[in-house]
Structures are given as C-alpha cells and as structure tokens.
N, C-alpha and C positions, 0 to 999 in steps of 0.2 A: 071550126068552133064546135062545141058540143051540141047535141040535138036539143032543139027547143030554145036555144039561147036567144034572148036573155032570160027566158023562163027557165025553171029548174029542169035539169036533165032527168031521164027516166031511171027507175030502179033496174038493177041487174043488167047494166049496160056493158057491152064489150065492143068498143069502136076502134078502128085502125085507120090511119092515113099514111100513105107513102108518097113522099115528094122526091121526084127523080129529075136530075138535071139533064138537058139535052145533049151535053158533050162533056168530054174529060177536062177541058180547060175552063171550067166554071166553078163558082162557089155558090152555096145556098146559105142564105141568112134567114133564120126563123126567129120571129119575135112574138112572144106571148104577152099581150098587153093587159089582159084582164084574167084573173084566176081566182075562183072561189069554189072549193070542193070540200066535202066532209073531212077528208084527210085519211092518212094511213092508219090501219091496214085496210080500210073500207073502200074509200074512193080515192083514186090517184091517177096521175099521168106518168108514163115513162116515154123517153125519147131515145131511139137507137140511132147511132151514127152509121147508117147503112140501110139496107132494105128488108131486114128481118130481125127477129129477136135474138139472133145469134151474134149480132154485132155489138160494139161498145155501147153501153147504156148510160144515159144521164138520168138521174132520179133513182127511186120514185120521188115525184114532187108532191108533197103532202099538204102543206098549208099555204105555200106560196109558189108561184110559177117559176120557170127557168130564166125569165128575162130574155136575153138575146143569145142565140147560139149560131155559130157559123161552121160550115164544113166544106172541105174541098174533096170529100170522099165520094161525091156524086149523088147521095140520097140521105134522107131522114125518114125514119119509120116511127110513127107516134101510136101509142096504145093507151086508151083510156078505159078504166074499169070502175064500175060502181057496184055496190052490194044491194041487198034487198030492202034497205031502209035509209031514210034521211037523204034528201037530195038538195043541191044548191044550184046556183046559176051556171057553174061550170067554167069554161074558159073560151076566150076568143084570141085569135092570133093572125099573123100575116107572114108571108114568106116572099123572098125575092131571089132571083137567080142572076148572077153577074159573071162576066168574064173573069177568069182566075189569072193571077200573076204567074208568070213562068220564068221570070228573071230574078226578082227579089225573093229572098227567103225570110219572110216576116214572121216574127214570133206570134203575132195576133192577126190583125186585119191587113188587107192589101187591096188597093184600088188601081184599076187600069185607067190611066188618065188619057192616053192616046195610043193609037196603033201604028202610025207612021209619021214620025218615028215612034217607037214603042216606049212609053213612059209609064212606070209603075211606082206607086207610092205606098209605103207602109204607114198604117194608121193605128191608133190605140183607142181602147175604151176611155170613157170620160174620167175614170179614176187613175189613169196611167198616162205616161208621157214617153216619147222616144228617148232612149239613152243618148247622151251627147256624143259619145265616142262610137256609137253603133246605131245607125239610122234604121236598122232592121229590128231592133229589140225594144220592147216596151217594158218599162219598170214602173212600179207603183209610185204615185206622187207622194203619198204619206204612208210609207210601209210601216211594218211593226216597229215598235220602240222608237217612235218619232216624237220630237218636241215641236209643237205647233204654236205659232204666234199670229197666224192669220187664217182666214176662212179657207176651206178646201175640202176635198173628198177624203173619206177613209173607207177601207174595205178589208175584209179578212184575207189572209194569204190564199192565193190560188183562185179567188173569186172570178167567175161564177162556178168554177168546179168546186167539189167538196174540199173543205179545209182538212188539214192533216191531223193526226192524233198527237196528243201531248203538246199542243201549242200553248204558249204563254207570252202574250205580247200586250203592249200598252201604247196609248197616245196621250202624251202629257200636254194639255192645252192651257196656255197662259195668256192673260190679257192685261190691259191697263185698267186703271180705276174708272168707274162710271161706265163700264161697258158690260155687255151681256154675251154669254156663250150659249148657243143652242145646238144640240146634236139631234138630227132627224135622219130617218132611214127610208129609202125607196125600195129596198129589198131586204128581207130578214128571214132566215131559216136556220135555227140552231137546235140541236138535239134537245128534246123536251123532257123535263121531269118536274114534279110539283114544286120542288124547292130549288130548281136549277142547279142541282148538285153535281151534274155531269159536265156539261158544256154551258158556258154563260158569258154574257158581257155585263160588267158592273161599272157603275159611275160613282167615283169617289170625289167629294166636293170640298174644296177649300183646304187650308193648311192643316185642319184636323182630320182630313180624309173621311168625312161623314158620308156614308153610303146613301145615295139617292135611289138605289134599287139595283137588283140583279135580275137579268132578263134572259129568257130562252124561248123555245117554241117558234111560233110564227107571228106573234103579235108584236109589231115594232113599236118601241117607245119613242117619245119625244122628250128630251131632257133639256132643261134650261137652268143656268146658274149665273148668279151675279157675283160670285166669289172670284178672286184673282186666278185661282187654279181649278181645273177640272181634269181628273185622271180617268181615262176610259181603259178598262182592262178586259181583255178577251182570253179565255182559257178553254181548252178542250182536254178530255180524258183520253184513255188508251183504247177506246172502242166507240163505234158509231159516230158518224159525222154528218154534217149537213152542208148546204151551199154557203152558209155564213151570212154575211151582210154587206151591203153597200150603203154608205151613209154620207152625210154632209155636215161639216162643222161650220157654223156661221157665227162670226164675232161682230157684234154691232155696237 
C-alpha cells in the first residue's frame, strides 16, 4: 500500500515494491483492491512483469487500478510516483504465491489441485468461460457483437490488458415487457477527452436509438433502461488505449 494509507500519500513520492517468488514452479497473483490517485501524468502506478523497469509493463494506471494480475515469470516490480501537488488516498493491494502448473497450458489461470496424483485445472476470470472443445482456453462469455437476452458480464476485448486500436463493437441487449435493464461497471478506464471524441462507450436506448450518454475516462456510469432494447457501443481510435472496462448487465 502507499505510504500513510488510508490517509493521503506524500508529495514527490517515488516508491517501489518487488515481489519475488521462491521457486520457478510458482505463480504470483497481485490484486489491487482500492485505488485513488490524482492521475496521469502527475500521480500513477506502473507494474512490471519482472524485477526491474526493463521488463514488460502494465500501465500506467491513471484513474483506476489494474484489478488482478497474474504472472508465472517469477516477480512483479511496482513503481508509484507522485508530483509536488494534490494527493489522495493512494492504493491498497494483496498478493499470493501458489504452485504453478507444469502440465496444463492454460490461456489464463491454472490451479494445482493435488500433487500425487498431480491434477491441474485451468480456470477463467469471471467474465470468461472455458471453451467447450478446449479445456485450456478461456473465451469471453459475451464478446464483441453479441445479442444478450439475459443477465451477464461484458468486457472490452483483451481486458484487463489494454484494448486494441480501431475497435468497434456492440452489445445488443433486449428484454421482455415490464422488465428493466441496468448496466454497471466494476472497472472502467477509457482514453479521456472532454467530448469523448477519441475512445468511448455509448448507450443507445429503445427503437429510436436515443443516446443516454457517451462516456470515457475513469468515471464509470450506471445506466438503466425500461425500453425493450439497449445498445452498448464501444469504439476506439488509432492511437492511445486504456484497460477498457468490465461490467455487468442485469435484467430484472
């Protein structure tokens, strides 16, 4: 956690943490559960998949944290920087080190269930499911360009890694009469501009496709509709991306 947490961190901070696993057959899972910083380019967190700033980097994380990250590379290196003005609570997180899988080649997560006999199980994040024909590969439950008629998760492509450039995808949500659609988000980070003219998620309501708002940045909206249809449209331009979003569609 940042210094002074849950009080505000100090100005002109440069803090590093290095998490190293004790052996080669382990995985490290890092979970940032609370995150409140001024934002880029002033205050931010970077996480390197290794033990130095020369390794693969996640971030910078500007207005929302990374959520959960897992590596089999043996270490994570965290760097938090703040400038000379404006401070906030910072962040708090946890990490765990587990035995790594050596048999299964999982696309995402893997758990060692027993050692003798050795049993390994591929697992997926909560917005994904194991592919029916391949028990090692996770696929999105409601990927881009999906028609939804029941409650379920939605997430931008590649989440929690940064989404690609020039993405254009939708979720077409429909329901019966006298029911309500709510879309909420637990993680939200889209390239910011005052008019959301670069990357955005927009909500188009009902047969007339009335816009309920176009959103970007780090402030996650909650949208509710009583119309029969709600269209969620995510677009990105040809430069600068973010982590995107993870959300939930609830039909009641």
